[in-house]
N, C-alpha and C positions, 0 to 999 in steps of 0.2 A: 359177813358184813359186806354190803354193796352200796355204791353211790352211783346214781344216775346223773350224767352231765348232759344238759340240753343245749344244743347248738342252735341259737336263734338267728343265725346269719343266713342270708340267701346264698352264701358261698359255702359249700360243704367243707372245703379244706382251706379256708382263708384265715384271716387274723384271729377271729374269735375261736376257731377250732385250735389254732396254735396255742392260745392261752389255756383253753380247756385241756388240751393234751398234756400240758405241763402240770396242771393240777392232778390229772389222772395218773401221771407217772409217779408223783409223790405219794398218792394214795396207794398205788400198787406196790411201791417200795415198802409200805407199811402193812402189806398183807390184805389190803381192802380191794375187793373186786370192783371193777368200773365198767360202765357202758356209756358211750357217747351217742345220743339220740339227736338226729338232725331233723328239723321241722320242714325242711325242703325249701323250694323257691317259688312255689305257686302261691297266688293270693289266698290269704286266710281271713275269713269273715269274723267279725266280732260277735260277742254274745248279744242275743236279741231279748234276753230277760224273760223267756217263756216259762222258766221254772220246771220244765219237764225233766231235766237232768236229775234233780234231787227229789222231785215229787214221784217220779216213776222208777227211780233208782236204776236207770239204764244208761247213765252217762249222757253226754251231749247228743241231741238229736241229729246234729250235723257231724258228729265226731268221727264217724267211720270214713268220712270223705277226706279228711285232712290230718289224721293221726292223733287228734286230741284224745280220744278215748284210749287209744293204744298207749299214749304217753301217761295218761292218768293211771292206767293199770300198772305200768312200770314203776311209777312213783310209789304206789301202794306197796309194792314188793321190795322197794329199796329202803335203806336206813337213812339215806341222806340224798339231797339233790343240789346240784350246782347249775344255775342258769347263766348262760353266756349270751351276750348281745353286742352287736356293733352299735356305735353311737350315730343316730340319725337326727339332725337338727337338735342337738343337745338333749336327746332323750333316747330311751331304748327303741329299737326298731319296731315299726308298726306291726309286722307279722308276729313277732314274739309276744307283744303286748296283747294282741287279739287272741293269740293261742293260749296264753296264761290266764286271761280273763275267763275263758271258758273252762279251762282245767280247774281253776280254783273256785269258780262259781258253782261247780257241780256238787259242792258241799262234801267232797270226799274227805275222809278223816286223815289228814296229814299231820295232825298234832303230835309233837314229840320227835318228828323226823328232823334231822339237821338240814338247814338251808343256807346257801351262799350264792352270791351273784358275782359275775365277772363281766367287765365291759372292755371293749376294744375301740379305740378312737385314733384318728390321725393326729389330732392336736388338742381339741377342747370338748367340753360337754360331758366328760366322763362321770363327774360326781353327781350330776343331775340324773343321768341314766342309771347309775348305781343305786341312787336313792329310790328311783321309780321301781326297780326290780325287787328291792328288799321289802317293800310293802306287802308283797304277796305272802311272804313268810310271817311277818309280824301280825297279820290278821288271822293267821292259821295256827297260832300257838306252836310255831316251829322255831326252836333256838337258832339264832343266826350266828354263823361262824365267821370270824374275822381273821385278818392277816396282820402284817405290821404296817400296812398303809391301805388306802382304799383300793379295792381289787380291780385294777385296770392295767392295760398295756397300751403302749403307743406304737404306731407304725401304719404304713399304708400298704404293706404286703407282709406275708408270713416271714420273709427274710428280715424285714425291718423290725418286726415284733421281736424276733430272736436277738436282735441287737439291743433291745431295751432290757439291759441286764437287771435293772432294779425291778422292772415289771415282771420279768420272768422269775425273779427271786420271790416276789410277792405271791406269785402263783404257787410256787413250791411250798412256801410257808403256809399258804392257805390249805393245801393238800395235807401237809403234816398236822396242822391244827385240827382239821376235820377228822383225820384218822385217830388222833389222840382222844378227841372227845367221844368218838364212837366206841373206842376201847374203854373209856371211863364209864360210859353208859352200860356197856356189857358187864363190866366189873360190878357196877351197882346192882344190876339185875341178879347177879350171882349172890349178892349179899342181901337180897330181898328188898332192895330200895326200888319202889315202884314209882312210875311217873304220876304226878298229881292229876286227878280227873279235871277235865275242862268242861265247864257248863256253857252250852250254846243255846240257852232257852229264852232269856229275857231280852228280846229285841225291842228297843224303845225308839219310836220316832219322835223327833223334836217338835211336837205339837201340844197344844193345851186342850 
């Protein structure tokens, strides 16, 4: 079992990383392999809606330039994904949103993989950012993993984040919850319980 944790912060080892590392530690303590993937700090362009990614089945046409296709491949190989982002203007960061728009628009089959999001803020806006990120999972038939509170930490530096005792506890609980659910899914497979098929055929535009 493996979980990919995506660091959507422009700071490689900042507050978002500190939160993700705590989740990863809990997963590892439960025997789950983890990898933290940093999207970098270069500007990332948004999806242009060309459709080539799913029409030609070669991934995003720009994906080789900024790691989108590399990350998509890693998600395909993982059993779960945790997306982390700083809060910018009461929402998730622009780079991670552009990045995920292209990852998920590629129509890759992530259905059945566990998903969770983590946000890091100095003071406010965390619940709006949290909601924004979770929508990627709920449109992709990915079960969303919860903790005992909304998955966020507070602090303006990694040291301050570590002082947010409740936030760090939430991260550990999230890792434990995800590990438990992964084990439940594995146990279900051993008993012949298969994931229900998801139909992605009847796309209806709201026109008459």
